[in-house]
C-alpha positions, -999 to +999 in steps of 0.1 A: -277-825+028-311-819+043-335-797+023-345-773+051-373-756+033-390-789+025-385-807+057-389-779+081-375-781+117-378-819+119-341-828+118-327-837+152-292-846+143-281-810+144-299-802+177-275-789+203-266-808+235-284-781+255-317-784+236-337-802+263-329-775+289-338-747+264-370-764+256-379-766+293-373-729+296-393-721+266-422-742+279-419-725+313-421-690+297-451-700+276-469-715+306-462-684+326-479-663+299-509-687+298-510-687+337-514-649+337-542-650+311-561-678+329-557-661+363-572-629+349-600-649+333-608-667+366-607-633+384-634-620+361-653-653+363-656-649+401-669-613+398-695-620+372-731-632+374-741-667+364-753-656+330-722-634+324-700-664+334-716-686+308-716-660+280-680-648+287-667-684+290-678-693+255-670-659+240-636-662+257-630-625+262-634-617+299-599-608+312-599-586+343-570-564+332-587-557+298-617-540+312-617-503+303-647-483+316-634-449+307-634-431+273-600-414+279-571-437+287-547-429+315-516-447+328-536-475+344-554-483+311-522-483+291-503-504+317-532-530+318-532-532+280-494-537+279-496-565+305-523-581+284-503-579+252-471-591+269-489-621+283-503-629+249-468-627+234-454-651+261-483-674+256-485-674+218-451-665+203-426-681+227-440-716+221-434-710+184-397-713+192-401-750+201-396-762+165-367-737+161-349-750+191-354-786+181-340-782+146-306-772+131-293-739+143-256-735+134-252-700+150-262-712+184-235-735+197-238-728+235-266-724+259-256-688+266-259-680+229-293-697+228-306-676+257-293-644+242-312-655+210-344-658+230-339-625+247-333-608+213-364-625+200-385-613+229-372-577+227-387-574+192-421-585+206-418-560+234-416-533+208-446-549+190-465-547+223-458-510+227-472-504+191-501-527+197-511-509+230-509-475+212-532-488+184-556-503+209-558-471+229-563-451+198-591-473+185-609-478+218-610-441+227-626-434+193-653-461+198-639-484+171-633-512+197-661-524+219-662-537+255-647-570+244-619-552+225-633-563+192-641-541+162-675-525+165-697-521+134-725-498+142-728-484+107-715-511+084-727-544+099-699-569+100-680-556+071-649-543+090-644-577+106-650-594+073-624-572+056-598-580+082-604-618+079-604-615+041-571-596+041-555-622+064-568-650+042-555-635+010-521-629+027-520-666+037-525-675+000-500-650-013-464-655-026-454-629+000-464-653+028-443-681+013-414-657+008-415-647+045-418-683+056-388-693+035-367-664+048-376-672+084-365-708+080-333-701+060-323-674+085-320-701+112-302-725+090-277-703+073-268-676+099-233-678+113-234-646+133-217-645+166-242-618+178-269-642+191-290-613+205-293-595+171-298-630+156-328-635+178-341-600+171-339-605+134-357-639+137-384-621+156-388-596+127-391-625+103-417-642+124-436-609+127-436-606+089-451-641+087-478-638+113-489-601+117-521-606+096-530-635+118-525-613+149-550-588+134-577-615+137-577-608+174-594-575+167-623-593+150-630-619+177-618-598+207-583-592+221-594-610+252-606-642+234-586-671+249-600-696+224-586-676+194-553-671+212-550-709+217-560-717+181-535-692+166-508-706+189-514-741+176-516-729+140-483-710+142-465-740+159-479-764+132-468-740+104-432-740+118-432-778+126-446-793+094-425-800+064-449-782+041-458-749+058-473-735+026-500-762+026-510-752+061-510-715+051-531-723+021-557-742+041-558-715+067-563-688+040-592-707+025-609-710+059-604-674+067-618-662+034-648-685+038-654-671+073-651-636+060-677-642+033-700-657+059-696-628+082-701-602+054-735-617+044-748-625+079 
């Protein structure tokens, strides 16, 4: 019997016959999210001056629908923020399902059940988007988020950003992270529920428990930072794909703590 926690989602014997089609759909959804983000980035690139283009390219935060030039948010600002978060979720969290769909999943015996699982998974992240937009609007209207949707530190230097990175790093090293990772993996292996939608929703909850501190990093480097989005996407896929996810989490935690300390003393 395969030790699921140790080997991760690397066993292909249990993969369902419909796996290739599902992987194509997951890839298409993820690419759709990245297409929206890149399209908005190009739209801003065309509008900017040559100096702004260079600066914003390397800082990675210039997305057209993220620009907010008013202090009080209205429907347009909240809608734009929701589109941004929804695109981020499609680009970052849907590809994380790749290792799941390639591995053993006893509760998903048909393509219909698998698609219901994906819709249930996405529904959790829609709720997350609503909460994230509310938090973003609250912070921006109070001057806590700057033009690039990153934390501003007018009074305390870089301490708020360093605190977020330190918290995320400590979480990566904690037993709680390992507990959530194990629960996420065993949930896929052991579940025999016939309600594939709720199965996907619960899996989304488990994923959120594992990665929410990493998502907070976006507030440090900017919610529009495509480089950080891409890096976090690769990191979360590797965590799910490798046979030793805790080792990846430990290395990530050490790097985050080092960056936090460097930011605090800079």
